[in-house]
C-alpha positions as CSV (number, residue, x, y, z in Angstrom):
1,A,-11.9,-7.9,6.8
2,Q,-8.5,-7.1,5.3
3,Q,-8.8,-4.9,2.2
4,D,-5.4,-3.3,1.3
5,A,-2.4,-5.5,0.7
6,Q,0.1,-6.0,3.5
7,Y,3.8,-5.1,2.9
8,S,6.4,-6.5,5.4
9,Q,9.1,-4.8,3.3
10,Y,7.4,-1.4,3.0
11,M,10.6,0.6,3.6
12,F,11.8,-0.5,0.1
13,N,8.5,0.3,-1.5
14,R,7.1,3.4,0.2
15,L,5.1,4.5,-2.9
16,A,2.7,1.6,-2.2
17,I,1.6,3.1,1.0
18,N,2.0,6.8,0.3
19,P,1.6,8.8,-3.0
20,A,3.7,11.7,-1.6
21,Y,6.8,9.4,-2.1
22,A,6.5,9.7,-6.0
23,G,9.7,10.9,-7.5
24,N,11.5,11.1,-4.1
25,R,14.7,9.4,-5.3
26,D,15.3,12.1,-8.0
27,V,15.9,9.5,-10.6
28,F,13.7,7.0,-12.5
29,S,13.4,3.9,-10.4
30,S,11.4,0.7,-10.4
31,T,10.5,-1.7,-7.6
32,L,9.1,-5.2,-7.9
33,V,7.8,-7.0,-4.8
34,Y,6.3,-10.4,-4.4
35,R,5.0,-11.6,-1.1
36,N,3.6,-15.1,-0.4
37,Q,2.3,-15.8,3.1
38,W,1.3,-19.0,4.9
39,T,2.2,-21.2,1.9
40,A,0.9,-24.4,3.3
41,L,-2.6,-23.1,3.5
42,D,-5.1,-23.1,0.6
43,D,-5.9,-19.6,-0.8
44,A,-3.3,-18.0,1.5
45,P,-2.4,-14.4,0.9
46,S,-0.1,-13.5,-2.0
47,T,0.7,-10.1,-3.4
48,A,2.7,-8.8,-6.4
49,T,3.4,-5.1,-6.9
50,L,5.3,-3.2,-9.6
51,C,6.0,0.5,-8.8
52,L,7.6,2.9,-11.3
53,Q,8.4,6.5,-10.3
54,A,10.4,9.5,-11.6
55,P,10.9,13.2,-10.9
56,L,9.7,15.8,-13.3
57,K,12.1,18.3,-14.9
58,S,11.6,20.9,-12.1
59,K,12.7,18.3,-9.5
60,K,10.0,19.7,-7.3
61,A,7.4,17.3,-8.5
62,G,7.2,13.6,-9.2
63,I,4.9,11.0,-10.7
64,G,4.4,7.3,-10.0
65,L,2.6,4.3,-11.4
66,E,1.7,1.2,-9.3
67,L,0.3,-2.1,-10.7
68,M,-0.8,-4.6,-8.0
69,T,-2.5,-7.9,-7.7
70,D,-3.5,-9.3,-4.3
71,K,-5.1,-12.7,-3.6
72,L,-6.7,-13.7,-0.3
73,G,-9.2,-16.5,0.1
74,L,-12.1,-16.1,-2.4
75,K,-11.1,-12.5,-3.3
76,K,-8.7,-11.3,-5.9
77,T,-7.9,-7.6,-6.2
78,S,-6.1,-5.9,-9.1
79,S,-5.3,-2.2,-9.3
80,A,-3.7,0.4,-11.5
81,L,-2.9,3.7,-9.7
82,L,-1.3,7.0,-10.7
83,S,0.4,9.3,-8.2
84,Y,1.5,12.9,-8.3
85,A,3.7,14.5,-5.6
86,Y,5.0,18.1,-5.0
87,R,7.9,18.9,-2.7
88,I,8.9,22.0,-0.8
89,Q,11.8,22.9,1.4
90,F,10.8,22.6,5.1
91,L,13.1,22.9,8.1
92,K,16.2,20.8,7.5
93,G,14.6,18.6,4.8
94,K,11.8,18.4,2.3
95,L,8.0,18.0,2.7
96,A,6.0,16.4,0.0
97,F,2.3,16.3,-0.6
98,G,0.8,13.6,-2.8
99,L,-2.4,12.6,-4.5
100,R,-3.3,9.3,-6.1
101,S,-6.2,8.0,-8.1
102,G,-6.9,4.9,-10.1
103,I,-9.1,1.8,-10.4
104,Y,-9.5,-1.4,-8.4
105,N,-11.1,-4.5,-9.7
106,Y,-12.5,-6.8,-7.0
107,V,-13.3,-10.4,-8.1
108,F,-15.0,-12.8,-5.7
109,D,-15.3,-16.6,-6.3
110,W,-18.4,-17.4,-4.3
111,S,-18.1,-21.2,-5.1
112,K,-15.4,-21.3,-2.3
113,V,-18.0,-20.3,0.3
114,K,-20.2,-22.8,2.0
115,V,-23.5,-21.1,2.8
116,K,-26.1,-22.6,5.2
117,D,-28.9,-20.5,3.9
118,E,-29.5,-21.5,0.2
119,T,-31.6,-18.3,-0.3
120,D,-28.6,-16.1,0.7
121,M,-27.5,-13.9,-2.2
122,Y,-23.9,-15.1,-1.8
123,S,-24.9,-18.8,-2.4
124,T,-25.0,-18.4,-6.2
125,G,-21.7,-20.3,-6.5
126,I,-20.5,-18.1,-9.4
127,S,-17.9,-15.3,-9.6
128,S,-18.7,-11.6,-9.4
129,S,-16.5,-8.6,-10.1
130,K,-16.7,-4.9,-9.4
131,I,-14.5,-2.1,-10.7
132,T,-14.3,1.0,-8.5
133,T,-12.1,4.1,-8.1
134,T,-10.0,5.3,-5.3
135,A,-8.9,8.7,-4.0
136,D,-5.7,8.8,-1.8
137,F,-3.7,11.5,-0.1
138,G,-0.3,11.5,1.6
139,M,2.4,13.6,3.2
140,Y,6.1,12.7,3.4
141,Y,8.9,14.5,5.2
142,Y,12.5,13.5,4.9
143,T,16.1,14.5,5.5
144,H,19.3,12.6,4.6
145,N,18.9,10.3,7.7
146,F,15.2,10.6,8.7
147,Y,11.7,10.1,7.2
148,W,8.1,10.4,8.3
149,G,5.0,9.8,6.3
150,L,1.2,9.8,6.6
151,G,-0.9,8.3,3.9
152,F,-4.7,7.8,3.6
153,T,-6.3,5.5,1.0
154,H,-9.9,5.2,-0.2
155,L,-11.1,8.5,1.0
156,N,-14.1,8.2,-1.4
157,K,-15.1,4.8,0.1
158,G,-15.8,3.1,-3.2
159,K,-18.1,0.1,-3.6
160,V,-16.5,-3.4,-3.3
161,T,-19.5,-5.2,-4.7
162,D,-22.8,-4.3,-6.4
163,I,-24.7,-5.7,-3.5
164,D,-26.2,-2.8,-1.5
165,L,-28.0,-3.4,1.7
166,A,-28.6,-1.1,4.7
167,D,-26.5,-3.3,6.9
168,S,-23.8,-4.2,4.3
169,S,-20.2,-3.1,4.6
170,S,-19.4,-3.7,1.0
171,R,-17.4,-0.5,0.6
172,Q,-13.7,0.4,0.8
173,A,-12.7,1.4,4.3
174,V,-10.4,4.4,4.8
175,H,-6.9,3.1,5.6
176,F,-4.0,5.1,7.1
177,F,-0.2,4.3,7.1
178,M,2.3,6.3,9.2
179,P,5.9,5.1,8.8
180,V,8.8,6.7,10.7
181,G,12.5,5.8,10.2
182,K,16.0,7.0,11.0
183,S,19.4,5.9,10.0
184,F,22.7,5.8,12.0
185,L,26.2,5.3,10.7
186,A,28.3,2.7,12.5
187,G,31.6,2.4,10.7
188,K,30.8,1.2,7.2
189,T,27.4,-0.1,8.3
190,I,24.2,1.9,8.2
191,L,21.6,1.0,10.9
192,N,18.0,1.6,10.0
193,P,15.3,1.2,12.7
194,S,11.8,2.0,11.6
195,I,8.2,1.7,12.7
196,L,4.9,1.6,10.8
197,I,1.6,2.4,12.4
198,K,-1.4,1.4,10.4
199,G,-5.1,1.1,10.7
200,A,-8.5,1.1,9.0
201,G,-12.1,1.8,9.9
202,H,-13.6,-0.8,12.3
203,S,-10.2,-2.5,12.7
204,P,-7.6,-2.5,15.5
205,L,-4.5,-0.4,15.3
206,E,-1.4,-2.3,14.1
207,I,2.3,-1.5,14.7
208,D,5.2,-3.0,12.8
209,L,8.7,-2.7,14.3
210,N,11.6,-3.2,11.9
211,F,15.4,-3.1,12.0
212,S,17.8,-3.4,9.1
213,M,21.5,-2.9,8.3
214,L,23.1,-1.8,5.1
215,M,26.7,-3.2,4.9
216,K,29.2,-1.5,2.7
217,E,26.3,-0.2,0.6
218,R,25.8,-3.7,-0.9
219,L,24.1,-6.1,1.4
220,W,20.9,-5.6,3.4
221,L,20.1,-7.6,6.5
222,G,16.9,-7.2,8.5
């Protein structure tokens, strides 16, 4: 099932899907995102993320911090992640490589599950939690009007629960995110089409198509 949080406004919060973006803006910056989906349904997905990032003195490297909480059904996920990125000149732009590590805390409220088999290990009706680490890697190439990225999360495939069975899938799946975007100038308006290709182990490929406009450098429409 779904593990990593979903971001429909990823183009404003690229650090959340790629550690190589850390320090990319060349100034200290912060981003706060809150997403609430399917509000009429009980235990519908909701996500809150705070990202802080800044370049180091050399301007070739950057660091980032991400704090996230994600709720979906009986599961609540919290994380604290640190990113480091290093940039080099490449072709007409810059190419960055990034590493990220940190901790995830998975909390499951099993009382929200109706289990037919009372002997099932999940029928305890109590909450359980598991703290695990993550190892992420990313690449990010950009010019003044184009960007491309490729990020991988959970390369270490950390445990999601302490329950360990031969046929259990209670581990993090490796996820990948590949955003591509380009901007065009039309008068005083900047047009920004973009695409995000994403996937995970044992899951179908997903593609997000996006289009936004920046009007007079003040108002975004998308």
